[in-house]
DRENPA-3360 file (N, C-alpha, C; in nm, 2 decimals, always signed):
BEGIN
1 = MPSSPEEW = -12.06/+9.00/-10.41/-12.20/+8.98/-10.41/-12.24/+9.00/-10.25 ~ -12.37/+9.04/-10.23/-12.41/+9.05/-10.09/-12.39/+8.92/-10.01 ~ -12.36/+8.93/-9.88/-12.32/+8.82/-9.80/-12.42/+8.79/-9.69 ~ -12.53/+8.87/-9.68/-12.63/+8.85/-9.58/-12.77/+8.89/-9.64 ~ -12.87/+8.84/-9.57/-13.02/+8.86/-9.61/-13.04/+9.01/-9.61 ~ -12.99/+9.08/-9.52/-13.00/+9.23/-9.50/-12.95/+9.31/-9.63 ~ -12.84/+9.26/-9.68/-12.78/+9.32/-9.80/-12.87/+9.30/-9.92 ~ -12.92/+9.18/-9.93/-13.01/+9.14/-10.05/-13.15/+9.22/-10.04;
9 = LQISKEYE = -13.19/+9.24/-9.91/-13.32/+9.31/-9.89/-13.30/+9.46/-9.93 ~ -13.18/+9.51/-9.92/-13.16/+9.65/-9.97/-13.16/+9.66/-10.12 ~ -13.11/+9.56/-10.18/-13.12/+9.56/-10.33/-13.26/+9.54/-10.38 ~ -13.34/+9.45/-10.30/-13.47/+9.43/-10.34/-13.56/+9.56/-10.32 ~ -13.53/+9.64/-10.22/-13.59/+9.76/-10.19/-13.57/+9.86/-10.30 ~ -13.44/+9.87/-10.35/-13.41/+9.96/-10.46/-13.50/+9.91/-10.59 ~ -13.50/+9.79/-10.62/-13.57/+9.74/-10.74/-13.72/+9.77/-10.73 ~ -13.77/+9.77/-10.61/-13.91/+9.80/-10.58/-13.95/+9.95/-10.60;
17 = EKWNFPHC = -13.85/+10.03/-10.54/-13.87/+10.18/-10.55/-13.85/+10.23/-10.69 ~ -13.74/+10.17/-10.76/-13.71/+10.23/-10.90/-13.79/+10.17/-11.01 ~ -13.82/+10.03/-11.00/-13.87/+9.96/-11.11/-13.99/+9.89/-11.07 ~ -14.06/+9.92/-10.95/-14.19/+9.86/-10.92/-14.19/+9.70/-10.93 ~ -14.07/+9.64/-10.89/-14.07/+9.49/-10.89/-14.02/+9.44/-10.75 ~ -14.11/+9.41/-10.67/-14.06/+9.36/-10.52/-14.01/+9.24/-10.53 ~ -13.93/+9.19/-10.44/-13.86/+9.07/-10.42/-13.77/+9.04/-10.53 ~ -13.73/+9.14/-10.61/-13.63/+9.12/-10.72/-13.49/+9.16/-10.66;
25 = VGAVDGKH = -13.39/+9.06/-10.68/-13.26/+9.09/-10.62/-13.16/+9.10/-10.73 ~ -13.19/+9.11/-10.85/-13.10/+9.12/-10.95/-13.15/+9.09/-11.09 ~ -13.10/+9.14/-11.19/-13.14/+9.12/-11.33/-13.01/+9.05/-11.39 ~ -13.04/+8.92/-11.45/-12.94/+8.83/-11.49/-12.95/+8.82/-11.65 ~ -12.83/+8.82/-11.72/-12.84/+8.79/-11.86/-12.70/+8.74/-11.90 ~ -12.69/+8.68/-12.02/-12.56/+8.63/-12.07/-12.54/+8.68/-12.21 ~ -12.41/+8.71/-12.24/-12.38/+8.76/-12.36/-12.25/+8.70/-12.43 ~ -12.25/+8.68/-12.55/-12.13/+8.64/-12.62/-12.03/+8.75/-12.65;
33 = CMLQAPIN = -11.90/+8.74/-12.61/-11.81/+8.83/-12.64/-11.72/+8.78/-12.75 ~ -11.70/+8.85/-12.86/-11.64/+8.80/-12.99/-11.48/+8.79/-12.97 ~ -11.44/+8.68/-13.03/-11.30/+8.65/-13.03/-11.24/+8.61/-13.17 ~ -11.12/+8.64/-13.19/-11.06/+8.57/-13.31/-11.04/+8.43/-13.28 ~ -11.05/+8.35/-13.39/-11.05/+8.20/-13.37/-10.93/+8.16/-13.28 ~ -10.95/+8.10/-13.17/-10.84/+8.05/-13.08/-10.76/+7.94/-13.16 ~ -10.63/+7.93/-13.14/-10.55/+7.83/-13.20/-10.58/+7.69/-13.14 ~ -10.60/+7.60/-13.23/-10.62/+7.46/-13.19/-10.74/+7.44/-13.11;
41 = SGSDFFNY = -10.85/+7.52/-13.12/-10.96/+7.51/-13.04/-11.07/+7.44/-13.11 ~ -11.06/+7.40/-13.24/-11.16/+7.33/-13.31/-11.29/+7.42/-13.31 ~ -11.40/+7.36/-13.26/-11.53/+7.43/-13.26/-11.57/+7.47/-13.12 ~ -11.48/+7.45/-13.02/-11.52/+7.47/-12.88/-11.57/+7.61/-12.86 ~ -11.52/+7.72/-12.92/-11.56/+7.86/-12.90/-11.65/+7.91/-13.02 ~ -11.70/+7.82/-13.10/-11.79/+7.86/-13.21/-11.92/+7.85/-13.18 ~ -11.99/+7.97/-13.18/-12.13/+7.98/-13.13/-12.24/+7.97/-13.24 ~ -12.37/+7.98/-13.20/-12.47/+7.95/-13.28/-12.49/+8.05/-13.40;
49 = KQYFSIVL = -12.42/+8.17/-13.38/-12.42/+8.27/-13.48/-12.31/+8.26/-13.58 ~ -12.23/+8.15/-13.56/-12.12/+8.12/-13.66/-12.00/+8.21/-13.64 ~ -11.97/+8.25/-13.52/-11.84/+8.32/-13.49/-11.79/+8.27/-13.36 ~ -11.66/+8.29/-13.32/-11.61/+8.25/-13.20/-11.63/+8.35/-13.09 ~ -11.64/+8.29/-12.97/-11.68/+8.38/-12.85/-11.65/+8.32/-12.73 ~ -11.64/+8.40/-12.62/-11.65/+8.35/-12.48/-11.78/+8.41/-12.42 ~ -11.84/+8.35/-12.32/-11.96/+8.39/-12.26/-11.95/+8.47/-12.13 ~ -12.01/+8.58/-12.12/-12.02/+8.66/-12.00/-12.15/+8.65/-11.95;
57 = MGVADADY = -12.16/+8.59/-11.82/-12.29/+8.59/-11.75/-12.28/+8.68/-11.63 ~ -12.38/+8.78/-11.64/-12.37/+8.89/-11.54/-12.51/+8.90/-11.47 ~ -12.50/+8.96/-11.34/-12.62/+9.00/-11.26/-12.59/+9.15/-11.22 ~ -12.69/+9.23/-11.24/-12.68/+9.37/-11.21/-12.78/+9.41/-11.10 ~ -12.75/+9.51/-11.01/-12.84/+9.56/-10.91/-12.92/+9.67/-10.98 ~ -13.00/+9.74/-10.91/-13.10/+9.84/-10.95/-13.02/+9.96/-10.99 ~ -12.89/+9.98/-10.96/-12.81/+10.10/-10.99/-12.71/+10.07/-11.10 ~ -12.73/+9.97/-11.18/-12.65/+9.94/-11.29/-12.51/+9.90/-11.26;
65 = CFLFADVG = -12.49/+9.84/-11.15/-12.36/+9.79/-11.11/-12.37/+9.63/-11.11 ~ -12.25/+9.56/-11.15/-12.25/+9.43/-11.14/-12.24/+9.38/-11.01 ~ -12.33/+9.27/-10.97/-12.32/+9.20/-10.85/-12.24/+9.07/-10.86 ~ -12.24/+9.02/-10.99/-12.18/+8.88/-11.01/-12.15/+8.87/-11.16 ~ -12.03/+8.82/-11.19/-11.99/+8.80/-11.33/-11.92/+8.66/-11.34 ~ -11.95/+8.59/-11.44/-11.89/+8.46/-11.48/-11.84/+8.47/-11.62 ~ -11.71/+8.47/-11.65/-11.67/+8.50/-11.79/-11.57/+8.39/-11.83 ~ -11.58/+8.35/-11.95/-11.49/+8.25/-12.01/-11.54/+8.12/-12.06;
73 = CQGRISDG = -11.66/+8.10/-12.04/-11.73/+7.97/-12.10/-11.72/+7.97/-12.24 ~ -11.69/+7.85/-12.30/-11.68/+7.84/-12.45/-11.82/+7.88/-12.51 ~ -11.81/+7.95/-12.63/-11.92/+8.00/-12.70/-12.02/+7.89/-12.75 ~ -11.97/+7.77/-12.77/-12.06/+7.66/-12.82/-12.15/+7.60/-12.72 ~ -12.12/+7.62/-12.59/-12.20/+7.57/-12.49/-12.34/+7.63/-12.48 ~ -12.45/+7.56/-12.46/-12.58/+7.61/-12.46/-12.60/+7.71/-12.34 ~ -12.71/+7.79/-12.36/-12.74/+7.89/-12.25/-12.75/+7.82/-12.12 ~ -12.83/+7.71/-12.12/-12.86/+7.64/-12.00/-12.73/+7.58/-11.94;
81 = GVFKNSRL = -12.64/+7.53/-12.02/-12.51/+7.48/-11.98/-12.43/+7.59/-11.91 ~ -12.43/+7.71/-11.98/-12.35/+7.82/-11.92/-12.40/+7.85/-11.79 ~ -12.53/+7.87/-11.77/-12.58/+7.91/-11.63/-12.57/+7.80/-11.54 ~ -12.59/+7.68/-11.57/-12.59/+7.57/-11.47/-12.44/+7.53/-11.43 ~ -12.34/+7.58/-11.51/-12.20/+7.56/-11.47/-12.14/+7.68/-11.41 ~ -12.23/+7.79/-11.38/-12.17/+7.90/-11.31/-12.18/+7.89/-11.16 ~ -12.10/+7.96/-11.09/-12.10/+7.97/-10.95/-12.24/+8.01/-10.89 ~ -12.30/+8.11/-10.97/-12.42/+8.15/-10.92/-12.54/+8.05/-10.91;
89 = WKDIQNNG = -12.54/+7.97/-11.01/-12.65/+7.86/-11.01/-12.62/+7.76/-10.90 ~ -12.49/+7.73/-10.88/-12.45/+7.63/-10.77/-12.49/+7.69/-10.64 ~ -12.46/+7.82/-10.62/-12.49/+7.88/-10.49/-12.65/+7.90/-10.47 ~ -12.73/+7.92/-10.57/-12.88/+7.92/-10.56/-12.92/+7.78/-10.52 ~ -12.87/+7.67/-10.59/-12.91/+7.54/-10.55/-12.88/+7.49/-10.41 ~ -12.76/+7.55/-10.37/-12.71/+7.50/-10.23/-12.75/+7.60/-10.13 ~ -12.83/+7.70/-10.15/-12.86/+7.81/-10.06/-12.75/+7.88/-10.01 ~ -12.65/+7.90/-10.10/-12.52/+7.96/-10.05/-12.52/+8.11/-10.07;
97 = LHLPNEDN = -12.63/+8.17/-10.13/-12.63/+8.31/-10.15/-12.68/+8.39/-10.02 ~ -12.75/+8.31/-9.93/-12.80/+8.38/-9.81/-12.91/+8.48/-9.85 ~ -13.00/+8.44/-9.94/-13.11/+8.52/-9.97/-13.21/+8.53/-9.86 ~ -13.29/+8.63/-9.85/-13.38/+8.64/-9.75/-13.49/+8.52/-9.76 ~ -13.55/+8.49/-9.64/-13.66/+8.39/-9.65/-13.78/+8.43/-9.72 ~ -13.86/+8.34/-9.77/-13.97/+8.37/-9.85/-14.06/+8.46/-9.76 ~ -14.13/+8.54/-9.84/-14.23/+8.64/-9.76/-14.34/+8.68/-9.86 ~ -14.44/+8.73/-9.81/-14.55/+8.77/-9.90/-14.53/+8.90/-9.97;
105 = LPNRQMKV = -14.58/+8.92/-10.09/-14.57/+9.05/-10.16/-14.66/+9.14/-10.09 ~ -14.64/+9.27/-10.10/-14.73/+9.37/-10.03/-14.88/+9.35/-10.04 ~ -14.94/+9.34/-9.92/-15.08/+9.32/-9.92/-15.13/+9.19/-9.98 ~ -15.04/+9.10/-9.98/-15.08/+8.96/-10.04/-15.06/+8.86/-9.92 ~ -15.12/+8.73/-9.95/-15.10/+8.63/-9.84/-15.01/+8.53/-9.87 ~ -14.99/+8.49/-9.99/-14.89/+8.38/-10.03/-14.75/+8.42/-10.02 ~ -14.66/+8.34/-9.96/-14.53/+8.37/-9.95/-14.45/+8.33/-10.08 ~ -14.37/+8.42/-10.13/-14.29/+8.38/-10.24/-14.14/+8.41/-10.22;
113 = PYVFVGDD = -14.06/+8.35/-10.29/-13.91/+8.37/-10.27/-13.86/+8.50/-10.33 ~ -13.74/+8.53/-10.30/-13.67/+8.65/-10.36/-13.61/+8.60/-10.49 ~ -13.62/+8.67/-10.60/-13.59/+8.62/-10.73/-13.50/+8.71/-10.81 ~ -13.43/+8.65/-10.91/-13.36/+8.72/-11.01/-13.46/+8.72/-11.14 ~ -13.44/+8.82/-11.22/-13.52/+8.83/-11.34/-13.43/+8.81/-11.47 ~ -13.48/+8.72/-11.56/-13.40/+8.69/-11.68/-13.50/+8.68/-11.80 ~ -13.44/+8.66/-11.91/-13.51/+8.65/-12.04/-13.54/+8.49/-12.08 ~ -13.58/+8.46/-12.20/-13.61/+8.33/-12.24/-13.49/+8.24/-12.26;
121 = AFSLQENL = -13.37/+8.30/-12.24/-13.25/+8.21/-12.25/-13.24/+8.13/-12.13 ~ -13.32/+8.15/-12.02/-13.31/+8.07/-11.89/-13.44/+8.00/-11.87 ~ -13.43/+7.91/-11.79/-13.54/+7.83/-11.75/-13.61/+7.88/-11.63 ~ -13.74/+7.87/-11.61/-13.81/+7.93/-11.50/-13.76/+7.83/-11.37 ~ -13.72/+7.91/-11.27/-13.69/+7.84/-11.14/-13.75/+7.90/-11.02 ~ -13.73/+7.84/-10.91/-13.79/+7.90/-10.78/-13.73/+8.04/-10.76 ~ -13.61/+8.07/-10.79/-13.55/+8.19/-10.76/-13.50/+8.28/-10.89 ~ -13.57/+8.23/-11.01/-13.54/+8.30/-11.13/-13.67/+8.30/-11.21;
129 = MKAYPVEQ = -13.71/+8.43/-11.23/-13.84/+8.45/-11.30/-13.81/+8.49/-11.44 ~ -13.89/+8.45/-11.54/-13.89/+8.49/-11.68/-14.02/+8.52/-11.73 ~ -14.03/+8.58/-11.85/-14.17/+8.61/-11.91/-14.24/+8.49/-11.94 ~ -14.37/+8.50/-11.95/-14.45/+8.39/-12.00/-14.43/+8.37/-12.15 ~ -14.43/+8.26/-12.21/-14.40/+8.23/-12.34/-14.51/+8.27/-12.43 ~ -14.48/+8.29/-12.56/-14.59/+8.31/-12.67/-14.65/+8.45/-12.64 ~ -14.72/+8.50/-12.74/-14.79/+8.63/-12.74/-14.92/+8.61/-12.65 ~ -14.93/+8.70/-12.54/-15.04/+8.70/-12.46/-15.13/+8.81/-12.50;
137 = SKGSKKRV = -15.26/+8.78/-12.47/-15.36/+8.89/-12.51/-15.35/+9.01/-12.44 ~ -15.37/+9.13/-12.50/-15.35/+9.26/-12.44/-15.44/+9.28/-12.32 ~ -15.38/+9.34/-12.22/-15.45/+9.35/-12.09/-15.45/+9.24/-11.99 ~ -15.41/+9.13/-12.04/-15.42/+9.00/-11.96/-15.31/+9.01/-11.84 ~ -15.32/+8.94/-11.74/-15.24/+8.94/-11.62/-15.10/+8.88/-11.67 ~ -15.10/+8.79/-11.76/-14.97/+8.74/-11.81/-14.89/+8.84/-11.89 ~ -14.97/+8.92/-11.97/-14.90/+9.02/-12.05/-14.84/+9.14/-11.96 ~ -14.93/+9.17/-11.86/-14.88/+9.28/-11.76/-14.76/+9.23/-11.68;
145 = FNYRLCRA = -14.75/+9.10/-11.65/-14.63/+9.05/-11.59/-14.52/+9.06/-11.68 ~ -14.53/+9.02/-11.80/-14.41/+9.02/-11.90/-14.37/+9.17/-11.91 ~ -14.46/+9.26/-11.91/-14.42/+9.41/-11.93/-14.34/+9.45/-11.80 ~ -14.39/+9.41/-11.68/-14.33/+9.46/-11.55/-14.19/+9.38/-11.55 ~ -14.17/+9.26/-11.58/-14.05/+9.19/-11.57/-13.96/+9.25/-11.67 ~ -14.00/+9.29/-11.79/-13.90/+9.34/-11.89/-13.85/+9.48/-11.85 ~ -13.93/+9.55/-11.78/-13.88/+9.68/-11.72/-13.77/+9.66/-11.62 ~ -13.77/+9.56/-11.53/-13.67/+9.54/-11.44/-13.55/+9.47/-11.51;
153 = RRIIENTF = -13.58/+9.39/-11.61/-13.47/+9.31/-11.67/-13.38/+9.41/-11.76 ~ -13.44/+9.52/-11.80/-13.37/+9.62/-11.89/-13.24/+9.67/-11.83 ~ -13.24/+9.66/-11.69/-13.11/+9.71/-11.61/-12.99/+9.64/-11.66 ~ -12.99/+9.51/-11.67/-12.86/+9.44/-11.71/-12.83/+9.46/-11.86 ~ -12.94/+9.48/-11.94/-12.91/+9.51/-12.08/-12.83/+9.66/-12.09 ~ -12.88/+9.75/-12.01/-12.82/+9.88/-12.01/-12.68/+9.87/-11.95 ~ -12.66/+9.78/-11.85/-12.52/+9.77/-11.79/-12.43/+9.72/-11.89 ~ -12.47/+9.62/-11.96/-12.38/+9.56/-12.06/-12.35/+9.67/-12.18;
161 = GIMSAYFR = -12.45/+9.75/-12.21/-12.44/+9.84/-12.32/-12.35/+9.96/-12.28 ~ -12.36/+10.02/-12.17/-12.27/+10.13/-12.13/-12.13/+10.08/-12.11 ~ -12.11/+9.96/-12.07/-11.97/+9.90/-12.06/-11.91/+9.89/-12.20 ~ -11.99/+9.84/-12.30/-11.93/+9.82/-12.44/-11.92/+9.95/-12.50 ~ -12.00/+10.06/-12.46/-11.98/+10.19/-12.53/-11.85/+10.25/-12.49 ~ -11.81/+10.23/-12.36/-11.69/+10.30/-12.32/-11.56/+10.21/-12.33 ~ -11.57/+10.09/-12.31/-11.46/+10.01/-12.32/-11.46/+9.94/-12.46 ~ -11.40/+10.01/-12.55/-11.42/+9.97/-12.69/-11.35/+9.85/-12.74;
169 = VLRKPMLL = -11.27/+9.79/-12.65/-11.21/+9.66/-12.68/-11.33/+9.55/-12.69 ~ -11.44/+9.58/-12.64/-11.55/+9.49/-12.64/-11.64/+9.50/-12.77 ~ -11.61/+9.59/-12.85/-11.68/+9.62/-12.97/-11.65/+9.54/-13.09 ~ -11.52/+9.49/-13.09/-11.48/+9.40/-13.20/-11.42/+9.28/-13.16 ~ -11.40/+9.18/-13.24/-11.33/+9.05/-13.20/-11.20/+9.09/-13.14 ~ -11.18/+9.02/-13.02/-11.07/+9.04/-12.94/-10.95/+8.95/-13.00 ~ -10.83/+9.00/-13.04/-10.72/+8.92/-13.10/-10.64/+8.86/-12.98 ~ -10.71/+8.78/-12.89/-10.64/+8.73/-12.77/-10.68/+8.58/-12.75;
177 = APDKATKV = -10.60/+8.51/-12.69/-10.64/+8.37/-12.64/-10.75/+8.39/-12.54 ~ -10.84/+8.29/-12.53/-10.96/+8.29/-12.44/-10.92/+8.33/-12.30 ~ -10.81/+8.29/-12.24/-10.79/+8.32/-12.10/-10.76/+8.46/-12.08 ~ -10.68/+8.52/-12.18/-10.65/+8.67/-12.18/-10.77/+8.74/-12.21 ~ -10.86/+8.70/-12.30/-10.97/+8.78/-12.32/-11.07/+8.78/-12.20 ~ -11.07/+8.67/-12.13/-11.15/+8.66/-12.01/-11.11/+8.77/-11.91 ~ -10.97/+8.78/-11.89/-10.91/+8.88/-11.79/-10.95/+9.03/-11.84 ~ -10.95/+9.05/-11.97/-10.99/+9.18/-12.03/-11.14/+9.21/-11.99;
185 = VLTCIYLH = -11.22/+9.12/-12.02/-11.37/+9.14/-11.98/-11.38/+9.16/-11.84 ~ -11.32/+9.08/-11.75/-11.33/+9.10/-11.61/-11.28/+9.23/-11.56 ~ -11.17/+9.28/-11.62/-11.12/+9.40/-11.59/-11.21/+9.51/-11.63 ~ -11.29/+9.51/-11.74/-11.38/+9.61/-11.78/-11.49/+9.61/-11.68 ~ -11.53/+9.49/-11.62/-11.64/+9.49/-11.53/-11.60/+9.56/-11.40 ~ -11.49/+9.53/-11.35/-11.43/+9.59/-11.23/-11.43/+9.74/-11.25 ~ -11.37/+9.79/-11.36/-11.37/+9.94/-11.38/-11.50/+10.00/-11.40 ~ -11.59/+9.92/-11.46/-11.73/+9.98/-11.46/-11.79/+10.01/-11.32;
193 = NFLRKRKN = -11.78/+9.91/-11.24/-11.83/+9.93/-11.10/-11.74/+10.04/-11.03 ~ -11.62/+10.04/-11.05/-11.54/+10.15/-10.98/-11.59/+10.28/-11.03 ~ -11.61/+10.30/-11.15/-11.65/+10.44/-11.20/-11.79/+10.47/-11.17 ~ -11.88/+10.36/-11.15/-12.02/+10.39/-11.11/-12.03/+10.43/-10.97 ~ -11.95/+10.38/-10.88/-11.96/+10.40/-10.74/-11.89/+10.51/-10.68 ~ -11.79/+10.57/-10.75/-11.72/+10.68/-10.71/-11.79/+10.80/-10.75 ~ -11.81/+10.90/-10.65/-11.89/+11.03/-10.67/-11.82/+11.11/-10.78 ~ -11.69/+11.11/-10.78/-11.63/+11.21/-10.87/-11.61/+11.16/-11.02;
201 = SRNLYTPT = -11.65/+11.03/-11.03/-11.64/+10.97/-11.17/-11.78/+10.93/-11.23 ~ -11.87/+10.92/-11.14/-12.01/+10.86/-11.17/-12.07/+10.94/-11.28 ~ -12.07/+11.08/-11.27/-12.15/+11.16/-11.36/-12.07/+11.18/-11.49 ~ -11.94/+11.17/-11.48/-11.85/+11.17/-11.60/-11.86/+11.05/-11.68 ~ -11.87/+10.93/-11.62/-11.88/+10.80/-11.69/-12.02/+10.77/-11.75 ~ -12.12/+10.81/-11.67/-12.26/+10.80/-11.71/-12.34/+10.92/-11.68 ~ -12.33/+11.02/-11.77/-12.40/+11.14/-11.75/-12.55/+11.12/-11.78 ~ -12.62/+11.21/-11.74/-12.77/+11.21/-11.77/-12.80/+11.18/-11.92;
209 = GTFDEENQ = -12.88/+11.08/-11.94/-12.91/+11.03/-12.08/-12.84/+10.91/-12.12 ~ -12.74/+10.87/-12.04/-12.67/+10.75/-12.08/-12.75/+10.63/-12.09 ~ -12.83/+10.60/-11.99/-12.92/+10.49/-11.98/-13.06/+10.52/-12.03 ~ -13.14/+10.41/-12.06/-13.27/+10.42/-12.10/-13.34/+10.49/-11.98 ~ -13.43/+10.59/-12.01/-13.51/+10.65/-11.92/-13.65/+10.63/-11.94 ~ -13.73/+10.63/-11.83/-13.87/+10.61/-11.84/-13.94/+10.71/-11.75 ~ -14.06/+10.75/-11.81/-14.15/+10.85/-11.76/-14.28/+10.80/-11.77 ~ -14.35/+10.74/-11.67/-14.49/+10.70/-11.68/-14.50/+10.59/-11.80;
217 = GNVTLGAW = -14.40/+10.51/-11.81/-14.40/+10.41/-11.91/-14.35/+10.44/-12.04 ~ -14.33/+10.57/-12.07/-14.28/+10.63/-12.20/-14.11/+10.62/-12.19 ~ -14.06/+10.53/-12.27/-13.91/+10.50/-12.26/-13.83/+10.59/-12.36 ~ -13.73/+10.66/-12.31/-13.63/+10.72/-12.40/-13.51/+10.64/-12.41 ~ -13.47/+10.60/-12.51/-13.36/+10.51/-12.53/-13.22/+10.59/-12.49 ~ -13.13/+10.51/-12.42/-13.01/+10.57/-12.37/-12.91/+10.60/-12.48 ~ -12.81/+10.70/-12.46/-12.72/+10.74/-12.55/-12.63/+10.63/-12.60 ~ -12.61/+10.53/-12.51/-12.51/+10.42/-12.53/-12.56/+10.34/-12.66;
225 = RREVQDEN = -12.69/+10.32/-12.67/-12.74/+10.25/-12.78/-12.71/+10.31/-12.92 ~ -12.72/+10.43/-12.93/-12.69/+10.51/-13.04/-12.54/+10.50/-13.07 ~ -12.45/+10.52/-12.98/-12.31/+10.52/-13.00/-12.26/+10.38/-13.04 ~ -12.31/+10.28/-12.98/-12.26/+10.15/-13.01/-12.31/+10.10/-13.15 ~ -12.44/+10.13/-13.18/-12.50/+10.09/-13.31/-12.43/+10.18/-13.42 ~ -12.40/+10.30/-13.40/-12.34/+10.38/-13.51/-12.20/+10.33/-13.55 ~ -12.12/+10.29/-13.45/-11.99/+10.24/-13.47/-11.99/+10.09/-13.54 ~ -12.09/+10.02/-13.50/-12.10/+9.88/-13.54/-12.20/+9.86/-13.66;
233 = NGQRSFLP = -12.24/+9.97/-13.72/-12.33/+9.97/-13.83/-12.46/+9.89/-13.80 ~ -12.50/+9.93/-13.68/-12.63/+9.87/-13.64/-12.63/+9.73/-13.56 ~ -12.51/+9.67/-13.56/-12.49/+9.55/-13.49/-12.46/+9.56/-13.34 ~ -12.51/+9.47/-13.27/-12.49/+9.47/-13.12/-12.35/+9.44/-13.09 ~ -12.29/+9.50/-12.98/-12.16/+9.46/-12.94/-12.15/+9.33/-12.87 ~ -12.26/+9.29/-12.81/-12.27/+9.16/-12.74/-12.39/+9.09/-12.81 ~ -12.36/+8.96/-12.83/-12.47/+8.87/-12.89/-12.54/+8.81/-12.77 ~ -12.68/+8.82/-12.77/-12.75/+8.74/-12.66/-12.73/+8.59/-12.66;
241 = LRKIPRKS = -12.76/+8.53/-12.55/-12.76/+8.38/-12.55/-12.89/+8.34/-12.64 ~ -12.88/+8.21/-12.69/-12.99/+8.17/-12.76/-13.11/+8.15/-12.68 ~ -13.23/+8.18/-12.73/-13.36/+8.17/-12.65/-13.42/+8.04/-12.69 ~ -13.45/+7.95/-12.59/-13.51/+7.82/-12.62/-13.62/+7.80/-12.53 ~ -13.74/+7.77/-12.59/-13.85/+7.75/-12.49/-13.85/+7.62/-12.42 ~ -13.89/+7.62/-12.29/-13.89/+7.50/-12.20/-14.02/+7.49/-12.12 ~ -14.05/+7.37/-12.10/-14.17/+7.35/-12.02/-14.13/+7.37/-11.87 ~ -14.20/+7.45/-11.80/-14.17/+7.49/-11.66/-14.24/+7.40/-11.56;
249 = SEKFEVIR = -14.18/+7.38/-11.45/-14.25/+7.31/-11.33/-14.36/+7.38/-11.28 ~ -14.47/+7.30/-11.25/-14.59/+7.36/-11.19/-14.56/+7.44/-11.06 ~ -14.46/+7.39/-10.99/-14.43/+7.46/-10.86/-14.38/+7.60/-10.89 ~ -14.29/+7.62/-10.99/-14.24/+7.75/-11.03/-14.35/+7.84/-11.10 ~ -14.44/+7.77/-11.17/-14.55/+7.85/-11.23/-14.64/+7.91/-11.13 ~ -14.66/+7.84/-11.02/-14.74/+7.90/-10.91/-14.68/+8.03/-10.86 ~ -14.55/+8.03/-10.84/-14.48/+8.15/-10.80/-14.49/+8.27/-10.89 ~ -14.48/+8.23/-11.03/-14.49/+8.34/-11.13/-14.64/+8.39/-11.13;
257 = NEFAEYFS = -14.73/+8.30/-11.12/-14.87/+8.34/-11.12/-14.90/+8.44/-11.01 ~ -14.84/+8.41/-10.89/-14.86/+8.51/-10.78/-14.81/+8.65/-10.81 ~ -14.69/+8.66/-10.87/-14.64/+8.78/-10.92/-14.74/+8.85/-11.02 ~ -14.79/+8.76/-11.10/-14.87/+8.82/-11.22/-15.01/+8.88/-11.15 ~ -15.06/+8.80/-11.05/-15.18/+8.85/-10.99/-15.15/+8.98/-10.91 ~ -15.03/+8.99/-10.84/-15.00/+9.11/-10.77/-14.99/+9.23/-10.86 ~ -14.92/+9.21/-10.98/-14.90/+9.33/-11.08/-15.03/+9.37/-11.14 ~ -15.12/+9.30/-11.14/-15.26/+9.33/-11.20/-15.36/+9.38/-11.09;
265 = AEGRVEWQ = -15.31/+9.38/-10.96/-15.41/+9.41/-10.85/-15.33/+9.51/-10.75 ~ -15.30/+9.47/-10.65/-15.23/+9.56/-10.54/-15.11/+9.62/-10.59 ~ -15.03/+9.57/-10.68/-14.91/+9.63/-10.72/-14.91/+9.69/-10.87 ~ -15.03/+9.72/-10.92/-15.05/+9.78/-11.05/-14.99/+9.92/-11.05 ~ -14.94/+9.96/-11.16/-14.90/+10.10/-11.19/-15.00/+10.16/-11.29 ~ -15.03/+10.29/-11.28/-15.14/+10.34/-11.36/-15.11/+10.34/-11.51 ~ -15.00/+10.34/-11.56/-14.97/+10.34/-11.70/-14.96/+10.20/-11.77 ~ -14.96/+10.09/-11.69/-14.92/+9.96/-11.74/-15.01/+9.91/-11.85;
273 = NQYA = -15.14/+9.95/-11.85/-15.23/+9.90/-11.95/-15.21/+9.96/-12.08 ~ -15.14/+10.07/-12.09/-15.11/+10.14/-12.21/-15.00/+10.06/-12.29 ~ -14.92/+9.99/-12.21/-14.80/+9.92/-12.28/-14.82/+9.77/-12.27 ~ -14.92/+9.72/-12.20/-14.95/+9.58/-12.18/-15.08/+9.54/-12.23;
% end
């Protein structure tokens, strides 16, 4: 992971340039990786979808590379428990990530923190933004915010997808003990980053059309989605964490509202009202 504010600022710059989401330093998500029932484990690894799994918690940069991964938590543990037992959460709480200081969004006055973007499996936090709950009215600031956040969050979904499309051990239940399965998943993550970052393997591993592509808001689904779904008969390789609604702190709501105001004013993109 980045070790200085300057490195985080570079990631934020890429998210702003590629996905029109300033102050974003990563997309976070968690997935269940299927296992054969571990010996003498009882229900420790039995998840809410009624199969055995370990949890992969990952953060991706704007170039579909992993910045952080926490693997091996028992499938039965709630999404909040998984996140709050990860090193990432502890570092966020202890200011151990060396994130940049709060700053105002372009052409705005209020200072806001640098944030990760996630889905409804996570709780709204000072450094973690998620969509507004419930269906919002078309064209509203909250709906625009949800659209813009989902554009940025799609990065981690694609990162998981391409990894499972190529490393086929992730497509079916692993016939391994949890500790060995954890090493397999971590190895796939390291190989994914290695192949993405080397010039002579990048285009072979992820040729044009691999990831979801967007042109003026019109999304073309990536090839990894078709490949994974065809082999799994429409089932996903990774099961998302359970989404649980939570009441957010007013302090964090103020931060989210500032992003929503920005996306509907100074930071709007011309096509957003067609999709929000």
